[in-house]
C-alpha positions as CSV (number, residue, x, y, z in Angstrom):
1,X,10.9,-18.6,-11.0
2,X,10.6,-21.4,-8.4
3,X,7.8,-21.1,-5.9
4,X,7.1,-22.8,-2.6
5,X,4.0,-22.6,-0.4
6,X,4.1,-23.2,3.3
7,X,0.8,-24.5,4.7
8,X,-0.7,-25.4,1.4
9,X,-3.5,-27.7,2.5
10,X,-6.0,-25.0,3.5
11,X,-8.5,-23.0,1.4
12,X,-6.1,-20.1,0.6
13,X,-3.3,-22.5,-0.1
14,X,-5.6,-24.3,-2.6
15,X,-6.4,-21.0,-4.3
16,X,-2.7,-20.1,-4.5
17,X,-2.1,-23.4,-6.2
18,X,-5.1,-23.0,-8.6
19,X,-3.5,-19.8,-9.8
20,X,0.1,-20.7,-9.7
21,X,0.0,-24.1,-11.5
22,X,-1.3,-22.2,-14.6
23,X,0.9,-19.1,-14.2
24,X,3.2,-18.9,-17.2
25,X,6.3,-17.5,-15.3
26,X,6.5,-19.7,-12.3
27,X,7.1,-23.3,-11.3
28,X,5.6,-24.6,-8.0
29,X,8.3,-26.9,-6.5
30,X,7.2,-27.5,-2.9
31,X,3.9,-27.4,-0.9
32,X,4.2,-28.2,2.7
33,X,1.8,-29.8,5.1
34,X,2.7,-32.1,8.1
35,X,-0.7,-33.7,8.3
36,X,-0.8,-34.6,4.6
37,X,2.9,-35.2,4.0
38,X,3.4,-37.7,1.1
39,X,-0.1,-37.3,-0.1
40,X,-1.0,-35.8,-3.5
41,X,-2.2,-32.2,-3.5
42,X,-5.5,-33.4,-4.8
43,X,-6.2,-35.0,-1.5
44,X,-6.9,-31.5,-0.1
45,X,-7.8,-29.8,-3.4
46,X,-9.8,-32.2,-5.6
47,X,-10.1,-29.5,-8.2
48,X,-6.4,-29.9,-9.0
49,X,-6.6,-33.5,-10.2
50,X,-4.4,-33.9,-13.2
51,X,-3.3,-30.2,-12.8
52,X,-0.1,-31.2,-10.9
53,X,1.7,-34.3,-9.8
54,X,3.2,-32.7,-6.7
55,X,2.8,-34.2,-3.2
56,X,2.8,-32.5,0.1
57,X,6.2,-32.3,2.0
58,X,6.7,-31.9,5.7
59,X,7.4,-28.4,6.9
60,X,10.8,-29.4,8.2
61,X,11.9,-30.3,4.6
62,X,11.3,-26.9,3.1
63,X,14.1,-26.1,0.7
64,X,15.5,-22.7,-0.5
65,X,13.5,-21.2,-3.2
66,X,13.1,-18.0,-5.3
67,X,9.7,-17.0,-3.9
68,X,7.8,-18.2,-0.8
69,X,4.1,-17.9,0.0
70,X,3.1,-18.4,3.7
71,X,-0.5,-19.7,4.0
72,X,-0.3,-20.5,7.7
73,X,-2.8,-19.8,10.5
74,X,-2.4,-16.5,12.3
75,X,0.5,-16.6,14.8
76,X,2.6,-19.2,13.1
77,X,4.8,-17.0,11.0
78,X,5.8,-14.5,13.6
79,X,8.7,-16.5,15.2
80,X,9.9,-18.1,12.0
81,X,10.0,-15.1,9.6
82,X,13.8,-14.6,9.8
83,X,14.2,-18.2,8.8
84,X,11.8,-17.9,6.0
85,X,13.6,-14.9,4.7
86,X,16.8,-16.8,4.7
87,X,15.2,-19.6,2.5
88,X,13.6,-17.3,-0.1
89,X,14.6,-14.1,-1.8
90,X,11.1,-12.7,-1.4
91,X,8.1,-13.6,0.8
92,X,4.4,-12.9,0.8
93,X,2.7,-13.8,4.1
94,X,-1.1,-14.3,3.8
95,X,-1.6,-14.4,7.6
96,X,-2.1,-11.3,9.9
97,X,1.3,-11.7,11.5
98,X,3.0,-8.7,9.8
99,X,0.0,-6.6,8.7
100,X,0.0,-4.0,11.5
101,X,2.7,-1.4,12.0
102,X,2.1,-0.8,15.7
103,X,3.3,-3.7,17.8
104,X,0.9,-2.8,20.6
105,X,-2.0,-3.4,18.1
106,X,-1.1,-7.1,18.2
107,X,-1.5,-7.2,21.9
108,X,-4.9,-5.4,21.6
109,X,-6.3,-7.4,18.7
110,X,-4.5,-10.7,18.7
111,X,-3.6,-11.1,22.4
112,X,0.1,-11.7,21.7
113,X,3.4,-9.8,22.0
114,X,5.0,-9.6,18.6
115,X,8.4,-11.3,18.7
116,X,9.9,-9.2,15.9
117,X,8.5,-5.7,16.1
118,X,11.6,-4.4,14.3
119,X,10.4,-6.1,11.1
120,X,6.9,-4.5,11.1
121,X,8.1,-1.2,9.7
122,X,10.0,-3.0,6.9
123,X,6.9,-5.0,5.8
124,X,4.7,-3.6,3.0
125,X,0.9,-3.9,3.4
126,X,-0.1,-6.0,0.4
127,X,-2.9,-3.9,-1.1
128,X,-1.6,-2.8,-4.5
129,X,-4.2,-0.2,-4.9
130,X,-2.6,1.7,-2.1
131,X,1.0,0.5,-2.1
132,X,1.9,-0.5,-5.6
133,X,5.4,1.0,-5.8
134,X,6.4,-0.1,-2.3
135,X,5.3,-3.7,-3.2
136,X,7.5,-3.6,-6.3
137,X,10.5,-2.8,-4.1
138,X,9.6,-5.1,-1.2
139,X,11.2,-8.2,0.2
140,X,8.4,-9.0,2.6
141,X,4.7,-8.3,1.8
142,X,1.9,-9.0,4.2
143,X,-1.4,-9.8,2.5
144,X,-4.4,-7.7,3.6
145,X,-7.4,-9.2,5.4
146,X,-10.5,-9.9,3.3
147,X,-12.9,-7.7,5.3
148,X,-10.2,-5.1,5.6
149,X,-9.7,-5.1,1.8
150,X,-13.3,-4.5,1.2
151,X,-13.7,-1.8,3.8
152,X,-10.5,0.0,2.7
153,X,-11.3,0.1,-1.0
154,X,-14.9,1.2,-0.3
155,X,-13.8,4.1,1.9
156,X,-10.5,5.1,0.4
157,X,-11.8,7.7,-2.1
158,X,-13.7,9.4,0.7
159,X,-11.0,9.3,3.3
160,X,-8.3,10.5,0.8
161,X,-10.4,13.5,-0.2
162,X,-11.2,14.5,3.4
163,X,-14.9,14.8,2.7
164,X,-16.2,12.6,5.6
165,X,-16.0,12.9,9.4
166,X,-13.0,10.7,10.2
167,X,-14.4,9.9,13.7
168,X,-17.8,8.6,12.5
169,X,-17.5,5.7,10.2
170,X,-19.5,2.4,10.6
171,X,-18.9,-0.7,8.6
172,X,-21.4,-3.6,8.4
173,X,-19.6,-6.6,6.9
174,X,-20.9,-10.0,5.8
175,X,-18.8,-13.0,4.9
176,X,-19.1,-16.6,3.7
177,X,-18.0,-19.7,5.6
178,X,-14.7,-20.2,3.8
179,X,-13.4,-17.1,5.7
180,X,-13.2,-19.3,8.8
181,X,-10.7,-21.6,7.0
182,X,-10.6,-25.3,6.3
183,X,-10.5,-26.1,10.0
184,X,-13.1,-23.7,11.3
185,X,-14.8,-24.3,14.6
186,X,-18.3,-25.6,15.4
187,X,-19.9,-22.3,14.2
188,X,-18.8,-23.2,10.6
189,X,-20.5,-26.6,10.6
190,X,-23.4,-26.9,8.1
191,X,-25.9,-27.6,10.9
192,X,-24.9,-24.3,12.6
193,X,-24.3,-22.2,9.5
194,X,-27.2,-23.1,7.2
195,X,-29.8,-20.3,7.0
196,X,-28.0,-18.0,9.4
197,X,-27.5,-14.2,9.4
198,X,-25.4,-14.2,12.5
199,X,-23.7,-11.2,14.1
200,X,-20.5,-12.8,15.3
201,X,-18.4,-9.7,16.1
202,X,-20.5,-6.7,17.1
203,X,-17.2,-4.8,17.9
204,X,-13.5,-5.5,18.2
205,X,-13.0,-7.4,15.0
206,X,-9.3,-7.8,14.2
207,X,-9.6,-6.2,10.8
208,X,-10.6,-2.9,12.4
209,X,-6.9,-2.2,13.1
210,X,-6.0,-2.7,9.4
211,X,-8.8,-0.4,8.1
212,X,-7.9,2.3,10.6
213,X,-4.2,2.0,9.8
214,X,-4.7,2.3,6.0
215,X,-7.5,4.9,6.0
216,X,-6.7,7.1,9.0
217,X,-10.3,6.8,10.1
218,X,-11.9,5.7,13.4
219,X,-14.1,2.8,12.4
220,X,-16.9,0.9,14.1
221,X,-16.8,-2.5,12.5
222,X,-19.5,-5.2,12.9
223,X,-19.3,-8.6,11.2
224,X,-22.0,-11.1,10.2
225,X,-21.8,-14.7,9.0
226,X,-24.2,-15.5,6.2
227,X,-25.1,-18.6,4.3
228,X,-22.6,-18.5,1.5
229,X,-19.3,-20.3,0.9
230,X,-17.3,-17.4,-0.7
231,X,-17.7,-13.7,-0.5
232,X,-17.5,-10.5,1.5
233,X,-19.9,-7.6,1.3
234,X,-18.9,-4.4,3.3
235,X,-21.5,-1.7,3.6
236,X,-19.8,1.4,5.0
237,X,-21.7,4.3,6.5
238,X,-19.7,7.5,6.4
239,X,-21.0,10.9,7.4
240,X,-20.2,13.9,5.3
241,X,-18.1,16.8,6.6
242,X,-19.8,19.1,4.2
243,X,-22.6,18.8,1.6
244,X,-21.5,16.8,-1.5
245,X,-23.3,16.0,-4.7
246,X,-23.6,12.6,-6.4
247,X,-21.6,14.0,-9.3
248,X,-18.8,14.9,-7.0
249,X,-18.9,11.4,-5.5
250,X,-18.6,9.9,-9.0
251,X,-15.6,12.1,-9.6
252,X,-13.8,10.9,-6.4
253,X,-14.4,7.2,-7.2
254,X,-13.4,7.6,-10.8
255,X,-10.2,9.4,-9.9
256,X,-9.3,6.7,-7.4
257,X,-10.1,3.6,-9.5
258,X,-10.2,4.5,-13.2
259,X,-6.8,3.0,-13.9
260,X,-7.0,0.1,-11.3
261,X,-7.0,-3.3,-13.1
262,X,-9.0,-5.1,-10.4
263,X,-11.4,-2.5,-9.1
264,X,-14.7,-1.8,-10.9
265,X,-17.2,0.9,-10.0
266,X,-20.7,-0.6,-9.9
267,X,-23.6,1.8,-9.5
268,X,-26.4,1.0,-12.0
269,X,-29.9,2.6,-12.3
270,X,-31.6,-0.6,-13.1
271,X,-31.3,-4.4,-13.3
272,X,-30.7,-7.1,-10.7
273,X,-27.0,-6.3,-9.9
274,X,-27.3,-2.5,-9.4
275,X,-24.7,-2.5,-6.6
276,X,-21.7,-4.7,-5.8
277,X,-22.6,-8.4,-5.3
278,X,-20.1,-11.0,-4.1
279,X,-21.8,-14.0,-5.8
280,X,-20.7,-12.9,-9.3
281,X,-17.1,-12.4,-8.2
282,X,-16.5,-16.0,-7.1
283,X,-13.0,-17.1,-8.3
284,X,-12.0,-13.6,-9.5
285,X,-9.5,-11.1,-8.3
286,X,-11.9,-8.3,-8.7
287,X,-13.3,-5.9,-6.1
288,X,-16.5,-4.1,-7.1
289,X,-17.2,-0.8,-5.3
290,X,-20.3,1.3,-5.3
291,X,-21.9,4.2,-3.4
292,X,-25.1,5.9,-2.6
293,X,-25.7,9.4,-1.3
294,X,-28.2,9.8,1.5
295,X,-28.8,13.5,1.6
296,X,-31.5,13.2,4.4
297,X,-28.9,11.8,6.9
298,X,-25.9,13.5,5.4
299,X,-24.1,10.3,4.7
300,X,-22.5,8.2,2.0
301,X,-23.2,4.5,1.9
302,X,-20.0,3.1,0.4
303,X,-20.1,-0.6,-0.7
304,X,-17.5,-3.1,-1.7
305,X,-17.8,-6.8,-2.7
306,X,-15.1,-9.4,-3.3
307,X,-14.2,-13.1,-3.1
308,X,-12.6,-13.5,0.3
309,X,-10.3,-16.3,-1.0
310,X,-9.2,-14.3,-4.0
311,X,-9.0,-10.5,-3.8
312,X,-9.3,-11.0,-0.1
313,X,-6.3,-13.5,0.0
314,X,-4.7,-15.6,-2.7
315,X,-5.5,-13.5,-5.7
316,X,-4.1,-10.3,-4.1
317,X,-1.1,-12.3,-3.0
318,X,-0.3,-13.3,-6.6
319,X,-1.0,-9.8,-7.7
320,X,1.7,-8.7,-5.3
321,X,4.0,-11.5,-6.5
322,X,3.7,-10.2,-10.0
323,X,4.6,-6.7,-8.9
324,X,7.6,-7.9,-6.8
325,X,8.9,-10.0,-9.7
326,X,8.5,-7.6,-12.6
327,X,5.7,-9.5,-14.3
328,X,2.6,-7.9,-15.7
329,X,0.3,-7.2,-12.8
330,X,-2.7,-9.1,-14.2
331,X,-0.8,-12.2,-15.2
332,X,-2.6,-15.3,-14.2
333,X,-5.5,-13.3,-12.8
334,X,-7.7,-12.7,-15.8
335,X,-10.7,-14.9,-14.8
336,X,-13.8,-12.7,-14.9
337,X,-16.3,-14.8,-13.0
338,X,-19.4,-16.8,-13.9
339,X,-23.1,-15.8,-14.3
340,X,-25.4,-17.4,-13.4
341,X,-23.7,-19.4,-10.6
């Protein structure tokens, strides 16, 4: 199957390429970037030296293809999506442009009026753990946000079972600097990022809309920047609707994730890595989830960790591509991480 990537010079574009150039069922034929047109892919992604001889092509020279990935900044795919769908049989968009079902949510969270609201209902939210069959049948899939993915997977078993108060959920999320993209602003510079534990979104973070859409909960989300390149850690505080035992919590999480190829339940009694930790997930498509029961406060602390560029972006996108194309879901995604790192 022939694959093209629009906007392949950024971090998520680089991760897509790292996965796809080794994928046994696809051939990457085009990667677009106006700023790097004519330059080898290794100019933006030095880890790909000798992995591919491709060069970047201008956006205007995008050819028809079997499958198209869009790794563009938010807001760039909205207007052009009908054209992209004419150029490819199937599309995965890694931006936020088609994640939300409610057009009004784009005005509230992104400050724009969506130009193609009629397409939102036809787009599948690209989280296989929730929408596997819909993704298999989809023409257009919108990749989930990285913080949203962690929050949703941490809370999903509790929300689905109806054991928590749906109006009282708080998420404290921490993310690495790569989440800002290759062209992040001054706050992403080393001089400003080094050593920080910065609350950059006390409320109103855009991923709130995704989490609420996919869980049915009312969520208070606060996001922090920490000194790490990759990784998201979402610590979710959910208050119980009725008393629940730890054994019952284990049952809920095992029922939800026992058969999921990329979700692991991490809750150990001892050792260094007793709960989910983003560091050991770098480069993997895994999401580790864990939980703790706080009987004193009547709450569950649900935790999820992932690599924001992988399970939070490119890895999940390739997982969706596999499903949409009839390939084994884990194909090309079997890297299990490094320790120590």
